[in-house]
C-alpha positions in Angstrom: 16.0 -49.1 53.4 14.7 -50.9 50.3 13.8 -54.1 52.2 12.1 -52.1 54.9 10.1 -50.1 52.3 9.0 -53.3 50.5 8.0 -54.9 53.8 6.0 -51.8 54.8 4.4 -51.8 51.3 3.3 -55.4 51.8 1.7 -54.4 55.1 -0.1 -51.5 53.5 -1.4 -53.8 50.7 -2.6 -56.3 53.2 -4.5 -53.7 55.3 -6.0 -52.1 52.2 -7.1 -55.5 50.9 -8.9 -56.0 54.2 -10.5 -52.5 54.1 -11.7 -53.1 50.5 -13.1 -56.6 51.3 -15.0 -55.1 54.2 -16.4 -52.4 52.0 -17.2 -54.3 48.8 -20.7 -52.9 48.8 -19.0 -49.5 48.0 -17.0 -50.9 45.2 -13.8 -50.2 47.2 -10.6 -51.1 45.3 -7.0 -50.5 45.9 -3.9 -50.4 43.7 -0.3 -49.4 44.0 3.1 -50.6 45.2 5.6 -49.9 47.8 4.3 -46.9 49.8 2.3 -45.3 46.9 -1.3 -46.4 46.9 -4.7 -45.4 45.7 -8.2 -46.3 47.0 -11.2 -45.9 44.7 -15.0 -46.4 45.1 -17.9 -47.0 42.7 -19.2 -43.5 43.5 -16.5 -40.9 42.7 -17.7 -38.5 45.3 -16.8 -40.9 48.1 -13.1 -40.2 47.8 -13.5 -36.6 48.8 -15.8 -37.5 51.6 -13.4 -40.1 52.9 -10.5 -37.6 52.8 -12.6 -35.1 54.8 -13.6 -37.7 57.3 -10.0 -38.9 57.7 -8.8 -35.3 58.2 -11.4 -34.9 61.0 -9.8 -37.9 62.6 -6.2 -36.6 62.3 -5.1 -38.3 59.1 -4.1 -36.2 56.1 -4.8 -37.8 52.7 -5.9 -36.2 49.5 -7.8 -37.0 46.3 -6.3 -37.6 42.9 -7.4 -38.5 39.4 -9.3 -36.7 36.7 -12.5 -36.6 38.7 -10.8 -36.6 42.2 -12.1 -40.2 42.5 -8.9 -41.6 44.2 -7.9 -41.4 47.8 -4.1 -41.0 47.5 -1.9 -42.6 50.1 1.7 -41.6 50.3 3.0 -42.3 53.8 6.6 -41.3 54.6 9.3 -43.8 54.1 10.3 -43.3 57.8 6.8 -44.3 59.1 6.9 -47.3 61.4 4.7 -50.4 60.9 2.7 -49.3 63.9 2.2 -45.8 62.5 1.1 -47.3 59.1 -1.4 -49.6 60.8 -2.7 -46.7 62.9 -3.1 -44.5 59.8 -4.9 -47.3 57.9 -7.2 -47.9 61.0 -8.1 -44.2 60.8 -8.7 -44.5 57.1 -10.9 -47.6 57.6 -12.9 -45.7 60.2 -13.4 -42.8 57.8 -14.6 -45.2 55.1 -17.1 -46.7 57.5 -18.3 -43.2 58.4 -18.9 -42.3 54.8 -20.7 -45.6 54.0 -23.6 -44.7 56.2 -26.4 -43.3 54.0 
């Protein structure tokens, strides 16, 4: 289980790094380890908007932090690699939707 969790965490980190690189104009940054991750933006209000857009697309994520400035990602340990990739695709779509002025 530990090796699987580490491998899944590496996948999540890789996909979040791509998401952040593609949204550098928003100041998107990620941090975390294993299957506990946070996604932040230069504008604090974007985290709540991304969470709402993700929910509309069927993905449940929530905000965290003293100003609700972090999109908190806590996928279940039992999630498959395909499910993780699908969830992060939905998250990336939500970020793109919120990037439109």
